[in-house]
N, C-alpha and C positions, 0 to 999 in steps of 0.2 A: 419589193418585199418578198421573201421566200415563203411560200404557202406552208402552213403547218396545221396540224390537227391537235385538238386538246387531248392531253393524256388523262386516262381515267384515274380517279382517286379510289383506291381500294383500302379501306381501313380495317385493320385487325382481322384479315381474312383467316389467319391461322388460329384465332382465339376460339377455344372450345365453347360450344353453346352452354350456357349456365344451367345448372340443375334447377328445376322449378322450386320456387319458394315454398317452404313448409315440408319438403321431402325429407325423409329420414337419411341420416348419414350411413355410410357403409358399415360402420361399427355398430350402429343401432340395428341394422338389418341382420347382421351376424348374431348379435345378442338375442334378437327375437327368434331367429331360427334355432339356436341352441335351446332357448326356453321352450319352444314348441316341441322339440324332440324329447326334452326332459320331462315334459308334462304327459307324455304318452305312457300309460300303464298297460303292459301286455295282458291280454286275457288268458293266454295259455300258461299253465304253470311252467312248462319247459322253457318258454320264452323269458319268463321272469328269472329263471335260474341262469339262462344264458346272458341276459342283460346285466344281472348282478355280477356274473363272472367277468364280463367286459368292463364294468365299472371298477371292480376290485376295491382296494383300499384307497385308490386315488380319487374316487368319486366323492368321498367325504371332504376332500381338500379343495374342491372346485367351487364355482359360484353357487349361490344359495339354491337355485332351482335344481342343480345337479345333486347337491348334498341332500335336499329333500327327497329326491328320487331314490338315493341310496338308502335313506331311512325307511321309505315305503317298501323297498325290496328286501331289506335285511331279514326281517322276521320270516317272510314267506319263503325266501330262497334257502334259508339255513335250517328251517324247522324240521324238514325231513332228511337232512344230511345229504341232499342231492348235490351232485357235482356235474359241471358241464364238460362234455367230451366232444371236441370239435369233429373228430374222425367219424363219429356215429350220428352227429346232429343233423337234423333236417335243415333245409335252406332258411326257413323262417327263423329257426333258432340261431343259425349262423349270422343272419342279418341283425338279430337282436344283440348278439355278442359284439358285432362290429359297431353297432350304434353305441353300445356302452364304452367301447374303446375310444370312439370319437369324443364322447362327452367327457371321458376321464383324461384322455391324453391327446386329443386332437385340437387343432385350431384352424380357422378359416380366415383368409386374408383376401380382400378385394382391392388392395391399394394399387393405384396407377392403372385401373381398368383391367387388371389381370387377376384371375381366380387362382388361388393357391391354397390347397388343403394339405396339412401334414399331421402325422402322428409322431410325437416325440416319446420314445419308449426306451427302456434299457437296451444296451447294445445287443445283448444276446436274444432279445425278443424280436428285433427288427426283421431278420430273415424269415422268421416264423409268421409274423404278421403279414409280410409281403406275400408269402406263399398262400396264406389264407385268403387274402384279397384277390389273388390271381384265380383261386379256385371258384370264386363266385363271379368271375368275369370282370374284375376290376384291377388289372395289374398296376403295380406302382413301383417307383424307384426307391432305392434305399441308399443311405450314406451315413457316415459317422460325423457328428458335429459336436465339438466340445465334450467328448466322452459319452455322448448319448446317440442312440440310433434314431434316424429320421426316415420315415416312410412318407413319400411325397406324391401328390398329384398336382399337375399344373395345367391339366386340360379342363376347361369349363364344362365340357360335355360329360367327362368322367365324374367330376365332382357332382354335377347335377344328377346323374344317374344314381350315384351312391346315396345322396341325400333323399332322393325320391324313394328309393327302395328302403331306406332307413325309416321312412314315415313322415318326412317333412311335407307340409302342404302349402298353406297360405304364404308363409315366409319364403318358401322356395319359389313360388310364383312371383313374388315381389322381386326376389333376387334375379330371376330369369328375365323379367320385364326390364329391370335396370340394366342388365347386360345387353339386351337387344337395343335399348335406347342409346346406350353408350356406343355400341357398334354403329348405329345409324348416324350418331353425331360425328364419329370418326370418319365415316364414309363421306358425309356431307362436307366436312372440312377439307378432305382430300380433293373432292370435286371442285369446291370453291377455289382452292389453291391452284389446281391445274388450270381452271378457266381463267383465273387471274394472270397466271404466267403466260398462257396463250394470248390473252388480250394484250398484255404488255409487249410481247414479241411482235404481234400484228401492228400495234401502234407505232413501234420503233421502225419497223420495215416501211410502213406507209409514209412516215415522216421522211425517211431517207429518199424514198421514191419521189415524193413531191418536191423535195429540194433538188433532186437530180433533174426532174422535168423542168423546173424553173431555170436551172443552169443552161440546159440545152436550148430552151426557148430564147433565153437572153442572148446567146451567141449565134443564133440562127441555125444551129445544127438539127433541131427537132424537125423542122420542115423538110430536111433532106432525108429523113428516115422513111421506111416503108409505110404503107397504109396501115398495117396491123400495129406497128409500133406507135404511130400517131394516134390510132384509135384507142389503144390501151392507155396511152398517156392522157387522152381526153377523158376516158372513163374513170381513171384514177383521180383526176382533179375534180370530177363531178361527184364522185362518191369516195372520199378518203377513207371511210370506215369499212368499205366493202372488202370481203375476202377474195382470194384468187378465184374461187369457184363462182362467187357472185359476179365478179367481173367477166368471167368466161360466159356465164349465162346472159349477161347484159349484152355482150358482143356477139353471142352465138358462135363462139369458137371454142377450141379445146383449152382446158386449164393449163396444159403444158405450154401452149402458145403464149398465153398471158404471162406465165412465169418467165419464159425466155425473153419476151419483150421487155419486161421490167428489169431483168438482169442486164440486158443490153443498155437500157437507159442509164442504170447506175454505173455501168462500166464506162460509157462514153462521157459521163459527167466527171469522172475521175481521170480520164486519159484524153489526150489530144488526137490520137490516131483512131482508126475505125476498125481495129482488130477485135475479134470476138473475145469475150472473157475467157481466161485460162480454164481448161477443164470442162467447158460447156460443150454439149454435143452439137456438132454441125448438122444442120438439116440437109438431107440428100435431095430434098425437093428442088426442082429447077423452076425458075421463074417462067411463067407462061409467056412473058413478053421478051425477056432478054436471053433466056436459056442459060444464065449463069447460076452457079451454086449459091444457095442462100445462106447468109450468116444467121446465128441464133437470133431469134426475135423476128426473122423475116419469114415470108411464106408467100403463097399465091395470094394476090390481092383479092379482097372480098368483093363480091359483086355489088 
């Protein structure tokens, strides 16, 4: 009977690890983040003016929390007839304005594990908004989509920086924790898949080698091989699951000698002659006893 080793059963190695029960969906996290930003009432009058300018008339048409913010800002922002001027505004005023634009015209998507934030604005406003974002260290891309300007970030780091500077707190921490967990799950899945593939290849190779050893032993050719080839064959039969490195350590020889011996065994099992496998490197080591050049898998006999 041909020796064999059991093949490992790997079930659903590529299946992502499930999100813990009771966790909020991505949409809920985004909604909570927007609600948190909309609940922030600036203390500085200039920031209130800037935030109201960022919201504009669009704030009244968004979700309830944003509409309530627009109501709270309306009287204070317009009572003195103040207007927001980006060119002379301080950084905190500019960030308040950008927070308003995000609440009025922005959307955040976490679909498929990718973070995507975009502002959908009139076409003529898109270049101006992109320039203003670049001036605060947050450059963005612009394009036209269905007659509207779209200013986009697709970098999770850039999105996180903007939201942090805009005032997001607990919801942003939850978002970042979710991104880290998703990245760890992805890395774990990649490692599992790689290990599974390596194990499958190792099992397949060991099965071939065991079958070749059995063939050579059955027709008497195994006993005609060098000491190293016979030793490697015995070690492979004794430990079918061992790697080449483990076999080399077991026999106290170099890993390449183990590999050449196994290649020779497989070649001989498929061919009647004693020629070395095509493309294999001939050893220039001469036998201490016969002085002849050694074929792959051969070498100086072990003491």
